[in-house]
N, C-alpha and C positions, 0 to 999 in steps of 0.2 A: 547116303543112299546105299542100300545093301545090294549084293550081287544078284539076288533073286529078282530085284526090281528091274534088272536089265533084260530078263528073259522075254523074248517075243517083241522087244522094242527095237526101233531103228537106232543103232548105236554107232557112233564114230569115236575113234581114238585120234587125238591130235598131238603129235610129237612122239618121238621114239628115242628119247634119252633113257637114262637108267630106270627112272620111274615108269616111263612109257613101256619099256621092255618088261618090267615086272608086271604091269597091268596086262599086257598081251599074254604072258605066261599063265597068269591066273585065269583069264578068260578061256584060254585053250583047255584048261583042266575043268573049270566049273561049268562052262557052256559050250561044249565041244561041237554041238550041231548048229550053233547059231552063226549067222553071217555078220561080219563087222567090216567097217570101212576105216582105213588108216590114212590120215593126212600126214605127210612127211616131206623132207627135202629129197631131191633127186639122188644125192649121195647116200642118204639113209635107205632109200628104196632099193638102190643097187646092192647095198650090203645085205639087206634082208632077203633079196632075191637069191643072192649067192648062197646065203646060209640055208635057205629052204632047199636049194638044189643039192646041197651037200648033206641034207638031213640034220643040220645043226640048229635049226630055228625052233624057238619056243613059241612061235606065233600060232594063232588059231588056224585050223585047216581051211576055214572059209573066211579068208581075209582079202578084201579088195583094197589095194594100195593106190593112192593118188598122190603123185609127187608134185604137190603144190600147196600154197597157203590158201585155205578156203575163204571165200568171201561170204557175205551174209546170206546170199541166195543158196549157196551150197550147204551152209550150216542149218538153214531152216528145213532141210529135207530130213533132219534127224530129230528124234525125241530127246536123246541124251548124247552129250559130247564129253568124253573123258579127256581132260586137257592136261598137258604137262605143265609143271609149275612155272617154267621159264616163259610161257606165253602169257602176256599181260591180260588180265581180266577186264582191262579198260580199253581194249581194242574196239574200234568202232563196229566191226562186224559182229563181235561178241555181244556188245550192248544191244545192237539191233536184233540179233537172233534171240536173246533173252526176252526182249519185249514181245517177240512172236511166240513165246512159250517153250523155247528150247532150254533144257536144263543142262548146266555145265557143272561137272564134278571132277574130282581128282582121285588119283590112286590113294593118296593119303586119306582123303575123306571117306573113301570106301572102306579102308582098314578100320577107321574109327567107328563107322556104322556097323561093321562086322564084329567089333570087340567092345561093346558098350560097358562091359563090366571090368575091363582091364584097369589095373592100377597104374596110372600114368603120371610121370613127371615131364611136363612139356616145357622146353627151354627155347626162348627166343631172345633177340637183342640185335642191335646193329653190329656189334662186335663182341667176340668172346663166347658166343653161344656154343660153338663146338667144344671149346676147352671146358666150359662149365658142365656141359652134358657128359663129357668123358670123365671129368672129375667126380661127378655125382655117381656115375656107374662104378667107377673105381672104388669109391668109399663105401658104397652099399655092398659091393662084393667083398670088401675087406671086413665088413660086419657080418658076413655069412649069408647074404641074400643072393638069390638067383636073379640075375638082371639081364634085360635085353637093352642093347644100345643101338639105336637105328634112327632113320629119318634123314634129314638134310646132311648129316655128317658123312653120308656116303653109302648107306645101306637102306634101300626103300623098304618101307613097312610091309608092303605086299609080298616081299620075299620071305617074311616071317609070319605069314597069315595064319598058319595052323601048326604051331610048335607042338612037339610030342609032349613036352612038359611045360606048363604055363609058368612064366617067370613070376617072381614075387613083385617085381616092379618093371615097368617099361620106361626107359629114359629116352625121350624123343626130342631131337632137335628139329625145330620148325623155322624155315625161312619166312620172310614176310610174304613171299609168294604163296607158300603152303598155308600160312596162317589165315590168309584172306578167305579161304573157303573150306577149311578142314572140318568144321562142324562138330568138333569133339567137345567133351566136357572133362577136362583134365582133373585128376585128383589134386595135383599141384601145378600151377603155372608159374614159371620163373621168367621174369622180364629183367634181363641183365642191364640193358641201357637202350636208349633210343636217340639216335642222331639222324641227320638228314642223309638219305641214301636211296638208290634205286628210283630216282624220279622219272627215269625213262619208262619204267614199268608202272609205277603208281600214279604218275602224272603230277600229283601235288604232294606237298609235305603232309598236308592234313590227311590225305588218303593213306600215305605210308604209315603214319602214326596209328591211325584207326585200324588198319589192317594188321599191324603188329599186335595190337592190344586185343584182337579178337580171341587170342588164346586164353585171356583172363575172363572173358564175358560169362562163361559157365563153369568156371573152376571152383572146386571146393575150398581151396586155399591158394593164396597168391604170395609169392616172394618177389619183392620189388627192390630196386635201387632207391633208397630214400631220397637221394639228391634229385632224382627225376620223378618222384611220386606225383607231382602235379599233372604229368602226362597221363597217369593212370587214374587219378581220382574221378574224373568225370565219366569214366567208362565202366568201371567195375564197382560192385557193391558186394564185398565178400570179406572173409577173414584174411588178414594180411600179416606178413612177417617181413619187416624191412631189414636190409643190410646196408652197410655204408653209413651207419649212424652210431653214435656212442652207446646207445642203449642195447644195440645188437652186435652182430658180427661186423667188425670194421678193422681197417689197417691204420695203425698209428705209430709214428716213430719207426722203430725197427722190428715191429711184431704185428701179428694178427691177434685181435682181442675178441672175447665174447663179453660185452659189457665192460666190467672192471677187471675181468680175469685175463691175464696175459697167457695166450694159448700156444702160439707157434712163432718162433723167430723167423723173420723174413730171410735171413741169411741161409737157412737150410731149405728154402723152397726150390724146386727144380725149374721154376718158371720165373724169368726175369721181369722186372718192371712193376710200377705201381698198379697198372691196369690188371696185371695178372694176380696181384695180391687181392684186388677186388673180385676177380674171378673165383679165387679160393673162398672168399667170404660168401659169395653167392651160392657156391656149392655147399658149403657148410650150413648156410641158412636153409637150403632145400632139404638137407639131411635132417635137420632139426624139425622141419615142417612135416616130415613123415613119421616122426616119433622116435627116431634113432638118437643115440647119445653122440651128438656131433663133436663135443669136446673130446670124448674118448677116441673118436675116429680121426680126429684132426691130424694126428701124427702120421697117418697113412698117406697123407699128401706127399710126403717125401719120397715115396716109392712110385709116384706117378710119372709116366714118361710123356714128355711134351709132344704135342701133335706136330706133324710136319708142316712146313711153310708158315710157321708162327714163331717169329724171332728164333729161328732154328740156326744154331751155329754149325756151319758146314766144316769148319776147320781153318787152318792157317796155311797160306802160301806166300813164300817170300816175305815173311814177317807181317803179313796183313791178314786179319780175320775176315772171313766172308760169312755174312748173316742173311739168311733167306726168310723174309717176312712177306712173301708174295700174297698171303691172305689179306694184307692191308689194302682194302679197296675204298677207303674214305680218307680224306685229309686228317681227320681226327685219329685214325689208326696210325698214320705216318707220324703224327705228333707223339703218340705214346711210344712208338718204336724209338724215336730220337730220345725221349726221356729215359728209356731203358739203357741206352748206350752213352749217356751224357758224359761219363768220365773218359770216354775215348775220343780220339781224333777221327770222327766218322765222316765218310762221304756217303750221302744217301741218293739213291736212284728213285725218282718219282715220275709218275705220268703213265698214261695208258688210254683206255677207252673214255671218251668224254661223256659223262653222265649228267652234266649240267649242274654239278654241286659247286658251292662257294669255297674257294681256296683261301679266302682272307684269314681264317683262323690259323692256317698253316703259315702264311706270310707273317702274321703278327708274332707267332711263336718263334720262328727262326730269326726274326729281327732281334728278339730278346735273348734267345738261346742259340747262337749260331753254330752249326756244324763246321767241319773242315771245308766241305764243298757240297754242292747240290748239282746233280746232273738230271736234267729233264729229258723226257723221251715220250714217244708214242703220239697218239692222235691229239691229246690235249697238252703235250709238252711245251709247245710254243706259248700257249695261253698261260701256263703256270710260270714259265720263264718271264713273260711280260709282267705278271703280277709281282714276282719277286724283284724285278728290276726297278720297281717303284720305291723300294727301300732306299732311303737317301744315304745312310751311312752303313752300307752292307759290309759285314765282317766275315763273309764266306765267299769262296770261289763259286761262280755260276756259269755252267756250260750246258749245251744242249746236244742231243744225239737223236737219231731217227728211231732206233730200236734198242733192245736190251744189249745186243752184242756191241753196238757202238757206244752205248752208255758205259758198259763195263770197261771198254778200252780207255775212255776218258777218265773214269774213276781211278783206274790203276795209275795213271799219270799224275793224279792229284793227291794220292794217298801215300803217306810215308809209312815205313815199317813201324809196327806198334799200333797202327790205326786199324780201322775197320771199314769195309765196304758193305753197305746195308741196302738190300733190295726191299724197299717198303713203299710201293708205288702210289698208294693213296687213291688208286683208280682201278676199275676192272681191267681185265686182260683182253677183252673181246676184239680189240683193234688188231691184235697180232696172234692171239692164242685162243684155244678152245676154252680154257678156264685158268684160274690162278695156279692150279697144281702143275699144269703144263708149263706155265711161265716160270714157276719155281724150279722145275727140273731143268729147264733150259739154262737158267742162271747157274745152277750147280754144274752143269756140263761145261759151260763156258769158263767157269772158275776153276775147272780141273778136278771136279769131284764126281763120284758115281751117282747119276740121277736116280737109279733104281734103289739105292741104299737109303734114300731120304723120305720115301713115300709111304711107309707103313703106319697105319693107325691101329694101335693095339686095342683090344677089347671090343671090337665090333661084333654084333650078333648077340647070342644068348650064352651066358656063362654064369 
């Protein structure tokens, strides 16, 4: 849906996160005389009111704020609702309003409608999508291309709606929430992996997989993880380039290979772990998909700076290394984190918001590959501890804490010098924090490191 289609219509904006704010700023510029309604929380309404009083607000002049979650009757009063990605499309009031003819759209979908000719590489996946997107942008820039890096990685697309100079490529990370209704036709769609996640938003695993794969439905070319290609096959009919298979980009033994050509030793990668080696393969396959010489550009991976909160080594205190992997919001991500520190005596902190996913794969993994200790925490901490307690011959210490602070205290008591304390929760942060980044900063602060020094993502925007 293009912005011109909003003119003269009854339009509501639901949610005022970063994408919601970007939407409000665009509407203020493009449709200054139109009245809009905003649904948000009381706290968000107070902040917006204060900003408007101080002249700092980028909201439309004619904005009616309602500090509540709308029900179906309220939504039916509008022709169009621009919804923030965190609000589930499967909410009962949305389903009912859609049946009554209300159109729901997102800021991301508006950007794609406004930029149908943009050359885009759209990246999704349960895990690794931010790293893959940032790697692609890094490599294309190293090859002399002008590149925009935006989307779920932290910069809403609507903040880059009308650049002075059009980039050669737009590298866009899309969450499953954004992929559900983005409506775009990517030049290249990159599907890094698909595991079970976000069932509280998508309701069923089938919905989650289908929503993820929407980015591939109209793509010109598709880059997929060959191991998970059965997820993709029923959904897309297009040109494909697979990684994680011997014929293409893959990690084997101590190196990354392109078919039979050994390209890059794993030892020089700035990203630890087998999963990050596959992230590099995904990025190089995407570079190849746009016609660049991926083999020649592969060496540029070594100058890539790892993203914050992703197996981020904070440093050493009293002989113990502290590793921030707060981005790990599934049990599978926690497993990969443990694989990456397998040579160390690691104590892992797990638990957080209960999203209803199955922790049995994690239990099975630590039974076979025990860490030094596991500290459970948060809303689902007791349930994780109960699942771990079923291991008959447990070869790791198991304790529980209420929150990150308590978990870190327990971990320090269990970890010897030369070991590592790893925050890799395997669960979202919403039980105690606004997002995983806030959780990671708090972990850094409690561990004695500067939280502000760990948060910068390089390469955002257009360069």
